[in-house]
C-alpha positions as CSV (number, residue, x, y, z in Angstrom):
1,M,127.3,106.5,68.5
2,N,130.6,105.0,67.4
3,I,131.6,101.4,66.9
4,R,133.0,101.1,70.4
5,H,129.7,102.1,71.8
6,V,127.9,99.5,69.6
7,V,130.2,96.8,70.8
8,L,129.6,97.7,74.5
9,L,125.9,97.4,73.8
10,A,126.1,94.1,72.0
11,G,129.2,92.5,73.3
12,F,127.6,89.3,74.3
13,I,125.8,88.5,71.1
14,L,127.9,89.7,68.2
15,P,130.3,86.7,68.3
16,F,127.3,84.5,67.7
17,L,125.6,86.5,64.9
18,A,126.9,84.1,62.2
19,Q,125.3,81.0,63.7
20,P,122.6,79.5,61.4
21,H,119.8,79.8,63.9
22,T,120.4,83.6,64.2
23,L,119.7,84.2,60.6
24,A,116.0,84.2,61.4
25,Q,116.6,86.8,64.0
26,Q,117.8,89.3,61.5
27,A,115.2,92.0,60.7
28,A,115.3,95.3,58.8
29,D,116.2,98.2,60.9
30,P,112.9,100.2,61.3
31,G,114.8,103.3,62.3
32,F,117.0,103.4,59.2
33,V,116.2,106.5,57.1
34,P,118.6,107.0,54.2
35,V,119.6,110.5,53.4
36,V,120.7,111.3,49.9
37,E,121.6,115.0,49.6
38,R,121.8,115.0,45.8
39,P,119.7,112.2,44.3
40,A,121.3,110.8,41.1
41,Y,118.0,110.8,39.2
42,K,115.1,113.3,39.3
43,S,113.5,112.3,36.0
44,N,113.6,109.3,33.7
45,L,113.9,107.1,36.8
46,P,115.8,103.9,36.1
47,R,113.6,100.8,36.7
48,V,115.1,98.2,39.0
49,L,113.7,94.6,39.2
50,F,114.2,93.1,42.6
51,D,113.9,89.3,42.5
52,E,111.4,87.7,44.8
53,A,110.6,84.7,42.7
54,H,113.3,82.3,43.9
55,H,112.6,81.7,47.7
56,N,114.7,84.8,48.4
57,F,115.9,85.3,51.9
58,H,115.9,89.0,51.2
59,T,112.8,90.8,49.9
60,T,111.8,94.5,49.2
61,G,109.5,94.5,52.2
62,G,111.7,92.4,54.5
63,R,115.4,92.4,55.3
64,Y,116.3,94.4,52.2
65,K,113.8,97.2,52.7
66,P,116.6,99.6,53.8
67,F,118.4,98.7,50.5
68,V,115.3,99.5,48.5
69,D,114.6,102.7,50.5
70,L,118.1,103.9,49.7
71,L,117.7,103.3,46.0
72,V,114.3,105.1,46.0
73,A,115.9,108.0,47.8
74,D,118.5,108.2,45.0
75,G,115.9,108.3,42.3
76,Y,115.5,104.7,41.2
77,R,112.1,103.0,40.8
78,V,112.2,99.5,42.4
79,V,109.7,96.8,41.4
80,S,109.3,93.5,43.2
81,G,109.8,90.6,40.8
82,R,107.4,87.9,41.8
83,R,106.4,86.8,38.3
84,S,108.2,84.2,36.1
85,L,111.1,85.6,34.2
86,S,110.7,86.4,30.5
87,R,112.7,88.3,28.0
88,Q,109.9,90.8,27.7
89,L,109.9,91.4,31.5
90,L,113.6,91.9,31.8
91,Q,113.8,94.3,28.8
92,S,111.7,96.8,30.7
93,F,114.3,97.2,33.4
94,K,117.7,98.8,33.7
95,V,119.0,96.7,36.6
96,Y,118.1,93.2,37.9
97,V,118.9,92.6,41.6
98,I,119.1,89.1,43.0
99,S,119.8,88.6,46.7
100,N,120.2,85.3,48.5
101,A,118.0,83.1,46.3
102,L,117.4,79.6,47.5
103,G,116.5,76.1,46.1
104,A,113.9,75.7,48.9
105,E,111.6,77.9,50.8
106,E,113.8,78.3,53.9
107,F,117.6,78.3,54.2
108,D,117.5,75.3,56.5
109,D,115.1,73.2,54.4
110,E,116.2,70.2,52.6
111,G,117.2,71.2,49.1
112,A,118.0,74.8,50.0
113,E,121.4,74.4,48.3
114,N,119.9,73.2,45.0
115,S,120.0,75.6,42.1
116,A,117.5,78.4,42.6
117,F,117.4,79.0,38.8
118,T,116.5,76.7,35.9
119,E,118.8,76.3,33.0
120,E,116.3,78.3,30.9
121,E,116.4,81.2,33.4
122,C,120.2,81.2,33.6
123,E,120.4,81.4,29.8
124,L,117.7,84.1,29.7
125,I,119.5,86.3,32.3
126,S,122.9,85.8,30.6
127,A,121.5,86.8,27.2
128,W,119.8,89.8,28.7
129,V,123.0,91.1,30.2
130,R,124.9,90.4,26.9
131,S,122.4,92.6,25.1
132,G,122.8,95.5,27.5
133,G,121.1,94.5,30.8
134,N,122.8,95.0,34.2
135,L,122.9,92.4,37.0
136,L,123.6,92.7,40.7
137,L,124.0,89.2,42.0
138,I,124.3,88.8,45.8
139,A,124.9,85.3,47.3
140,D,126.0,84.8,50.9
141,H,127.7,82.0,52.7
142,A,126.3,78.4,52.5
143,P,123.7,77.4,51.3
144,F,123.2,80.6,49.3
145,G,126.4,80.3,47.3
146,A,125.4,76.8,46.1
147,A,121.9,78.0,45.1
148,A,123.3,80.7,42.9
149,Q,126.3,78.8,41.5
150,D,124.6,77.7,38.2
151,L,123.7,81.3,37.4
152,A,127.1,82.6,38.4
153,K,128.8,80.1,36.1
154,R,127.1,81.7,33.1
155,F,129.2,84.7,33.9
156,G,132.5,82.9,34.7
157,V,132.1,83.4,38.4
158,E,133.0,80.7,40.9
159,M,131.3,80.7,44.3
160,S,133.0,78.8,47.2
161,N,129.7,78.3,49.1
162,S,131.9,78.6,52.2
163,F,132.2,80.7,55.3
164,T,135.0,83.1,54.8
165,Y,137.1,84.5,57.7
166,D,140.2,86.7,58.0
167,E,141.4,87.2,61.6
168,A,144.1,89.6,60.5
169,H,141.7,92.0,58.7
170,S,138.5,91.6,60.8
171,E,137.0,94.4,62.9
172,K,138.6,93.4,66.2
173,E,136.0,95.1,68.4
174,F,133.3,92.8,67.1
175,G,135.2,89.7,68.0
176,N,134.1,87.9,64.9
177,P,136.8,87.0,62.2
178,G,134.1,86.9,59.5
179,F,133.5,90.6,59.9
180,I,136.1,91.6,57.3
181,V,137.3,95.2,56.9
182,Y,138.1,96.5,53.4
183,S,139.8,99.9,53.5
184,R,142.2,102.2,51.8
185,E,144.5,101.7,54.7
186,N,144.7,97.9,54.5
187,K,144.8,98.0,50.7
188,L,141.9,95.5,50.2
189,L,139.8,98.0,48.2
190,G,140.5,97.5,44.5
191,D,140.8,100.4,42.1
192,H,137.4,100.7,40.3
193,P,134.8,103.4,39.6
194,I,132.7,101.7,42.3
195,T,135.3,102.4,45.0
196,N,136.3,105.8,43.5
197,G,132.8,107.3,42.9
198,R,132.2,110.4,40.9
199,N,134.0,112.8,43.3
200,E,135.9,112.8,46.5
201,A,132.8,112.8,48.6
202,E,131.7,109.5,47.0
203,K,135.1,107.8,47.4
204,I,134.9,104.6,49.6
205,Q,137.3,104.6,52.5
206,R,136.2,101.7,54.7
207,V,133.5,99.1,54.5
208,I,132.8,95.9,56.5
209,A,131.4,92.6,55.3
210,F,129.5,90.5,57.9
211,T,130.6,86.8,57.1
212,G,130.0,85.6,53.6
213,Q,131.7,83.4,51.0
214,S,134.6,83.9,48.7
215,L,134.4,84.5,44.9
216,K,136.6,84.0,41.9
217,G,135.7,86.2,38.9
218,P,136.5,85.9,35.2
219,E,139.9,87.1,33.9
220,D,138.6,90.6,33.0
221,S,136.9,91.2,36.3
222,V,138.0,93.7,39.0
223,A,138.0,92.5,42.6
224,F,137.0,95.7,44.4
225,L,136.7,93.8,47.7
226,K,139.9,91.8,47.6
227,L,140.5,89.1,50.1
228,A,144.0,89.1,51.7
229,D,146.3,86.1,51.6
230,S,145.4,85.5,55.3
231,A,141.7,84.8,54.4
232,R,140.4,81.3,54.9
233,D,137.3,79.4,53.7
234,K,135.5,76.9,55.9
235,F,133.0,74.7,54.3
236,S,131.0,74.2,57.4
237,R,130.8,76.7,60.2
238,D,132.0,74.4,62.9
239,S,134.8,72.7,60.9
240,E,138.3,72.6,62.2
241,E,139.6,72.5,58.7
242,S,139.9,75.4,56.2
243,T,141.4,76.3,52.9
244,S,143.2,79.4,51.7
245,A,141.0,82.1,50.1
246,A,144.0,84.0,48.8
247,G,143.4,85.5,45.4
248,R,139.7,85.5,45.8
249,A,137.2,88.3,46.6
250,Q,133.9,89.2,48.2
251,G,133.0,91.9,45.6
252,I,133.8,91.8,41.8
253,A,132.7,93.8,38.8
254,F,133.0,93.2,35.1
255,K,131.4,93.8,31.7
256,H,129.5,91.0,30.0
257,G,128.8,91.7,26.3
258,K,127.1,95.1,26.3
259,G,126.0,94.8,29.9
260,R,127.6,95.0,33.4
261,V,127.7,92.6,36.3
262,V,128.5,93.1,40.0
263,V,128.7,90.1,42.3
264,F,128.9,90.1,46.1
265,G,129.7,87.2,48.3
266,E,128.1,88.8,51.4
267,A,124.6,90.3,51.7
268,A,124.2,92.0,55.1
269,M,126.7,94.7,54.2
270,L,124.3,96.1,51.6
271,T,121.3,96.6,53.9
272,A,120.6,97.8,57.4
273,Q,119.3,95.2,59.9
274,M,118.9,94.7,63.7
275,T,119.9,91.4,65.1
276,G,119.9,89.5,68.4
277,I,117.9,90.2,71.6
278,E,119.7,93.5,71.9
279,K,118.6,94.5,68.4
280,S,122.1,95.6,67.5
281,P,123.0,97.3,64.2
282,F,124.0,94.9,61.5
283,G,125.0,96.2,58.1
284,M,125.2,99.7,56.6
285,N,123.6,101.1,59.8
286,V,126.8,100.4,61.8
287,P,128.5,103.8,62.4
288,G,131.8,104.7,60.9
289,I,131.7,102.7,57.6
290,D,130.9,103.6,54.0
291,N,128.6,100.7,53.2
292,Q,125.7,103.0,52.2
293,Q,127.9,104.9,49.7
294,L,129.1,101.6,48.4
295,V,125.5,100.6,47.5
296,L,125.0,103.9,45.7
297,N,128.2,103.6,43.8
298,V,127.4,100.0,42.7
299,M,124.0,101.2,41.4
300,H,125.6,104.2,39.7
301,W,128.0,101.9,37.9
302,L,125.3,99.5,36.9
303,S,123.0,102.3,35.6
304,G,125.8,104.0,33.7
305,L,126.5,107.1,35.8
306,L,129.9,105.8,36.6
307,K,132.0,104.8,33.5
């Protein structure tokens, strides 16, 4: 089934996917079965800690189960992180994954935009990365960007906590300007091991983000998902006003001391969900895109397979 068929199936609901009340309608795609022909690891499996201790919208058994299933198929061992962070805990893992942490239990609760992490936790995570740890930080549109901002600042990353759109580079058949295409053709894929992979088969050609926020990384970072000059940030979804997101990104990578950091400003693109009453594909289960390979390449870079 190609993208055109998906649109015909879901034409009435896709323009409304980004509305706040539909967030709760997103659910992991139960039919998504990742296929990894040559798993990266068959022994000495790298341990991945997946954060579930900060009111996370995404969990290993919930909306990010397809992400976890893909990692397991590639040879990673994923552990749910529900305990309080400590230096000893982090040191037993190769990669720490945080996706859509919140300052309150639900995204629409009062205080959801408050920092999800204490100052002590921010310092602990930063120190762990400096000493050789590897962090994948994913923070979506408001309020998720605000909840992760204190932690992001420790790495020199600025989060807009906005809703980012680009009519000129969106997937037109979806009818949503927040569904931004990053491709070799439109030159919005930056040159980095994450986009190049280990060989031609792993090379990223085209991915889609499904409405997130914009990011600004530190000077030594690489924007591998570069926003075009036509991209705009809205600070509330219904606002008539917007600001330019030129020079910003939705995916950045950089080294921090002895460790590595990847930050995404959009979360749905890294998992496989169904949404709306038609249960339409939403994420790396949409046909014709390389989002699944992007996840693998990100993890390969963080775990050291990609230099």
